C-alpha positions in Angstrom: 22.8 22.3 7.8 19.4 24.1 8.0 18.4 22.4 4.7 19.3 19.0 6.1 17.0 19.6 9.2 14.1 20.7 6.9 14.6 17.6 4.8 14.6 15.4 7.9 11.3 16.9 9.1 9.8 16.5 5.7 10.7 12.8 5.6 9.5 12.2 9.1 6.2 13.9 8.4 5.7 11.9 5.2 6.4 8.6 7.1 4.2 9.5 10.1 1.2 11.0 8.3 -0.3 7.6 7.2 -0.1 6.3 10.7 -1.7 9.5 12.1 -4.5 9.4 9.6 -5.1 5.7 10.4 -5.3 6.4 14.1 -7.7 9.3 13.5 -9.9 7.1 11.3 -9.9 4.3 13.9 -10.8 6.8 16.7 -13.7 8.3 14.7 -15.1 4.9 13.9 -14.7 3.6 17.4 -16.5 6.6 18.8 -19.3 6.2 16.2 -19.7 2.5 17.1 -19.9 3.4 20.8 -22.6 5.9 20.3 -24.5 3.5 18.0 -24.3 0.7 20.7 -25.7 3.0 23.3 -28.6 4.0 21.0 -29.3 0.3 20.2 -29.4 -0.5 23.9 -31.9 2.2 24.6 -34.1 1.0 21.8 -33.9 -2.6 22.9 -34.9 -1.5 26.5 -37.9 0.4 25.0 -38.9 -2.5 22.8 -38.8 -4.9 25.7 -41.0 -2.6 27.8 -43.5 -2.2 25.0 -43.6 -6.0 24.3 -44.1 -6.8 28.0 -47.1 -4.4 28.0 -48.5 -6.2 24.9 -47.8 -9.7 26.0 -50.1 -11.3 23.5 -48.5 -9.6 20.5 -44.9 -9.3 21.4 -43.2 -9.6 18.0 -45.3 -6.9 16.4 -44.7 -4.7 19.4 -40.9 -5.1 19.2 -40.8 -4.6 15.4 -43.0 -1.6 15.5 -41.1 0.1 18.3 -37.7 -0.5 16.6 -39.0 0.5 13.2 -40.6 3.7 14.5 -37.3 4.7 16.0 -35.3 4.3 12.9 -33.8 0.8 13.2 -33.3 -0.5 9.6 -34.2 -3.8 8.1 -35.6 -5.6 11.1 -35.7 -9.4 10.8 -37.2 -11.5 13.6 -35.1 -14.6 14.4 -37.3 -17.6 15.4 -36.2 -20.2 17.9 -33.8 -22.6 16.3 -32.8 -20.2 13.6 -29.4 -18.6 13.1 -29.4 -15.5 11.0 -26.2 -13.6 10.3 -26.5 -9.8 10.6 -25.5 -7.8 7.6 -25.1 -4.1 6.9 -28.5 -2.6 6.9 -30.2 -5.7 8.4 -31.0 -5.9 12.1 -31.6 -9.3 13.7 -34.0 -9.5 16.6 -35.0 -12.4 18.8 -38.1 -12.1 21.0 -38.6 -14.6 23.9 -41.6 -14.6 26.2 -41.3 -16.1 29.7 -41.8 -15.5 33.3 -39.8 -13.2 35.6 -39.5 -13.5 39.3 -38.2 -10.7 41.4 -37.3 -12.9 44.3 -34.1 -11.5 45.9 -32.9 -15.1 46.7 -32.6 -15.8 43.0 -29.5 -14.8 41.0 -30.1 -12.1 38.3 -29.5 -14.7 35.6 -32.1 -17.0 37.2 -35.0 -14.6 37.5 -36.2 -14.9 33.9 -37.4 -18.3 32.7 -37.9 -18.4 29.0 -41.1 -20.1 27.8 -42.6 -20.5 31.3 -46.3 -19.6 31.5 -48.2 -17.6 32.4 -46.1 -15.0 30.6 -45.3 -11.8 32.4 -42.0 -10.8 30.8 -40.2 -10.6 27.5 -36.5 -10.9 26.6 -35.3 -9.0 23.5 -31.9 -9.5 21.9 -30.6 -7.5 19.0 -27.6 -7.9 16.7 -26.5 -5.5 13.9 -23.5 -4.3 12.1 -22.7 -0.6 12.9 -21.8 2.0 10.3 -18.1 2.6 9.7 -16.8 5.6 7.9 -13.0 5.3 7.6 -11.6 2.2 9.2 -13.5 -0.5 7.4 -10.3 -1.7 5.7 -8.3 -1.6 8.9 -10.5 -3.3 11.6 -12.6 -6.4 11.3 -16.4 -6.1 10.8 -17.8 -5.5 14.3 -21.2 -6.7 15.5 -23.2 -4.8 18.0 -25.1 -7.1 20.4 -27.6 -5.8 23.0 -30.4 -7.4 25.1 -33.0 -6.4 27.6 -35.7 -8.1 29.7 -38.8 -6.3 30.9 -41.7 -7.6 33.0 -45.1 -6.3 34.0 -46.4 -6.6 37.6 -50.0 -7.7 38.3 -52.2 -4.9 39.6 -55.6 -4.9 41.2 -57.9 -1.9 41.0 -61.3 -1.3 42.3 -63.6 1.6 43.0 -66.4 2.0 45.5 -69.2 4.5 44.7 -72.9 5.1 45.0 -75.6 6.9 43.2 -76.6 9.2 46.1 -79.2 11.2 44.3 -81.5 10.5 41.4 -85.1 11.5 40.7 -88.2 9.5 39.8 -91.2 11.2 38.2 -92.2 14.8 38.4 -91.0 17.8 36.3 -87.3 16.9 36.0 -88.1 13.6 34.2 -90.5 15.4 31.9 -87.9 18.1 31.1 -85.1 15.6 30.5 -87.4 13.5 28.3 -88.2 16.5 26.2 -84.6 17.7 25.8 -83.1 14.3 25.1 -85.9 13.0 22.9 -86.5 9.8 24.9 -88.2 8.4 28.0 -86.2 9.1 31.2 -87.2 7.2 34.3 -84.8 8.1 37.2 -85.6 6.8 40.7 -85.0 8.2 44.2 -82.6 5.9 46.1 -82.9 5.4 49.8 -79.3 5.6 50.9 -80.0 4.7 54.5 -78.5 1.3 53.8 -75.4 3.0 52.5 -75.1 5.1 55.7 -75.5 1.9 57.8 -72.9 0.0 55.8 -69.7 -1.0 57.7 -66.9 -2.1 55.3 -63.4 -2.8 56.7 -61.6 -1.6 53.6 -58.1 -2.6 54.6 -59.2 -6.1 55.5 -61.0 -6.4 52.2 -57.8 -5.3 50.3 -55.6 -7.8 52.1 -58.1 -10.6 51.4 -58.1 -9.5 47.7 -54.3 -9.5 47.6 -54.1 -13.1 49.0 -56.8 -14.4 46.6 -55.0 -12.9 43.6 -51.6 -13.9 44.8 -50.3 -10.4 44.8 -47.3 -9.3 46.8 -45.8 -5.9 47.5 -49.3 -4.2 47.3 -49.5 -0.7 48.6 -52.6 1.3 49.4 -53.4 4.9 48.3 
């Protein structure tokens, strides 16, 4: 009787082992694909940000960013092209356009491809992930990720003055000798600077209107 039980367990183990191995292989590959998809999304986000910061050279910015971070075989898909991704070949499409952050617009309406002046870039990526065990069990998957990044216009200015400089006398002679050239610095009468009356906030507000800036903060 004991021999019959052992034989039954042996038969059941032999029958179930292939299914257990197949499930393990599937789980390992699914986990690997998930991690690779997350990594691809992070790289696409980074590539879009880099391209938006280099709006006049977006394709080179995307290719360089992805390549420097280990993405293999990058091929840029031009408008109107359809390139099928293959193992070891990453297909990327780069689209410039204009992004509006208006809350009244739906998320899918905020980026307008091809609209000028450009202030945003949309990057889409497709690739076939690596599979280790289940390539003969599951169909060939394709990872697809995309991201849109924009840059906001900024205005920057500085106000300063040369409060002190010197004209003639010993300092000019010493500086000329040490620097090997003719130095002619002048004393500036800064009474006009003291009497100046500039309403800084009004000036900034006027600048914001002229440059069509919104959401400007002062610091």
